[in-house]
N, C-alpha and C positions, 0 to 999 in steps of 0.2 A: 504494500500500500504506500501511497504518497500523501503527505500532509501539506496543506497550503502553508505558505510562508507566514501568513498572519492569521491562521485559523479561520475566523469568520470572514476575513477579507475576500475570500473567493466567492462566498455566497452573496456578500453585500455589493460586489463590484458590478453586478448586472451583466451587460453585454461584454464588458471587459473581462469579467470573471470567466465567461465562456471561452474567450480567447486564451486566457491564462490556463484554463483547464485543457484546452486543445494543445497548447505548448507542452504541458506536463505529460499528456497522453503520448504525444509524438516522441518525447524523450525516453519513454520506457524501453523500446527495443535497443536504442543506443546505450542506455545504462546497463541493460542486460549483457550486451556485447562487450562493454567495457569491463564488467565483472568477470565474464568468461575469459577475456584476454588476460586478466591478472592471474588466472589459474595456471599453474605449471602444467606442462605437457605430462600426460599420464594421469592427471587428476580427472575426475568425472567432469565432463564438459569442457575440459581444458583446450582441446584443439578445435573447438567448434564456434561458429557464429551464426546468428539468425539472419537469413536473407529475405524471408517473406513469411507472411502469416497474418491471422486476424487475432486481435486482442479485444476482449470485452471488459469494460470498466463500469463501475458504479460510483457515482459521486455521493458521498455521505455528508450532506450539509449539516445534519444534526450532530455530527462528530467533528465539526469545525472545518469542513472542507476536505476530509480525507478521501482520496481517490483509491478505490479498491480494484485490483485486477481480479476478475471473477472467473474468466475462462480464456482459453486460447484454442484456435483451430487452424488447421492447414499450415502448421509451422513447417517451414523448409529451412534446413540448416546445411552448412557446408563446412568442411575442414578449413580452418584458417591457414593461409599460406605461411610458410616458415620464413617470414621476412625478418631481416635484421632490424632491431630497434636502433634508429639513428643515434639517439643519445647514448645507448650502451656501446655502440660501435665506436663512437668518439672517445668514450672512457677507456675502452680496451686498446685502442690504437695509439701508436706513438705519432704525435704530430710532426710532420716534415715541413720545413720552411725552405722553399726553393727561390732562387733568383729567377724570375719569370723569363727574362730575355735569354739568359744563359741556357736555361732548361729548354726553351723553345728552339734555340739554335741547335742544341745537341739532338733534340728529338727530330728536327727537320733533316739533319745530316744522316741520322740513322734510318729514317724513312727513305731517303734517297738511296742509301746503300742497299737496303732490303729490296727496293724497287728494281735496282740494277741486277741484283742476284735473281729476282723473280723473272726479269726479262731474259736473262742468260740461261737459267736452269729450269724455269717453270715450276710446276707443283703448286699445291695449295688448293686445287679445284676440289670442291666437295660434291659428294654423291650420297644419296640416301638409299640404303638397301630396303627391300620389301619388309624386313623385320623392324625398320625404323632406325637402324644404326647408321651413323654418319661416317663416311669414309673420306679421307683426304688423300689426294694424289701426292706422291713423293717427287721431289725434284730429281732431274736426271741430266746427264750430259747430252745436250741437244745437237751440238755442231760436231762435224767430223774433226775440226781443228782441236776441240777440247778432248775428244777421244784419242787422237794421235799424240797429243802432248801429255797424256795421262793426268789431265787436270782433276782436281778433287773438289767436290762440293763442300763448302765449309760446314762443319758439324753444327755450328749454331744456326745455320739455315734450316737443317732438319728439325732442330729444337724449336725454332720459330714456328714452323708448321704444326708441330706436336702441341705446343702450348696454345697456339691459336685455336686448334680443335677443342682443347680442354676448356678454353675460355668461352667458346660458343656453346659447349655443352652446359657449362655453369649458367650462362645467360639464359638458355632455354629452360633449364630445370629449376633454377633458383630465382631469377629476376623476373622473367615473364609471368609466373604465377602470382607475383605480388602486384602486378599492374592491373 
């Protein structure tokens, strides 16, 4: 149940009281979801949130404007996405302070180096198998001159593609469900 802030103030407010009651009624699902969000995973109701349903209330003016939830129907719930709480992430992480111009220049130089390797050796093309697994093509020696000179593809270029595939998987599995 919910009590009015001033007890009889809800009943005495007339039309404004109806608006105040409507605001209080609309807040109930949000407050339930906030309470569920505070529960740890593994606790009853912990990983769930209400997404739809009907709530039936009774306003008890004799009890100082208490709003009673008397029934619910058609509730639809879903598992809450396992999103990182931004405040917690900031507390857990170590802040890094970068000089923007230097960082931007280093990033641009590395992007140009990787783009050159990409043009020379290829790789990185993604393909999804019927089972839903993402495959990434490997870089290879593309030109006869590279093959004749026994050129080697830099190991970090293979690592670049491997990490890129892992990052895309993380984005698909962890970030997209939170949006």
